[in-house]
N, C-alpha and C positions, 0 to 999 in steps of 0.2 A: 628018400627023396628022389624024385625023377631026375634023370640025366639031362643036362642042359644041351640043347641042340645048337648047331652052328647057324647063326643068322647074320644077315648084313644089317647095317644101320638103316637102310631104306626099308627093309622088311619090318623092322621093329617100329619105325617112326613114321614112315610114309611121307618123308620130307626130303628136301635136297639142301646141300650146303655142308660145311665142315662139321658143324654141330647143330642139333635141333634142341630147343628148350621147350619143355611142356609144363603147364601149370595145372595142378589138381586143386580143386576147391572142395573142402569137406567141412563138416561141423567142427573139426579140430583146427581148421585154419587153412592157409594157402601153402602149398608145397610145390617146389620146382624140381624137375628132373631133366638133366642134360644127357642127350644121347649122341655119341659120336657117329658120324656118317661114314664109317669105314666099311670096306668090302666084307670083313668078318670082324665082329666085335669080340674082344678077348673075353674068355669065359669068366674071369674074375670081375670084369666090368659089367658084363651081362648079369651076373649074380647080384652085384650091388644094385643095379637098376631095378631088377625084379624084387629084391628085398625091400627097397624103398617104396616102390609102387604097391607092394603087398601091404605094408604097414599103413599107408595113407588111404588105400581104397578098401581095405578089409577083405580083399580077395586072396585066397591062399596062394602061396608061391607056386605050388604044384599045379594049380589051376591055370595060373598065368603061363607056365611052361607048356602046358597042354594046348593053350591058345596060339602059341607061336607057329 
């Protein structure tokens, strides 16, 4: 698995505020992901966000990491 880079909440979500909430709609249903708007997101938190997005979008987690 690729190493997780350090990213800020703003880089990941492109939003402002203490937390941003995103909604994914797919054939499996509706899924919400909350992203903290911290200067650097903890690696465990980032890993959880990417895992969740990967499951609901069908995009491999390594591909999501490459897109950061």
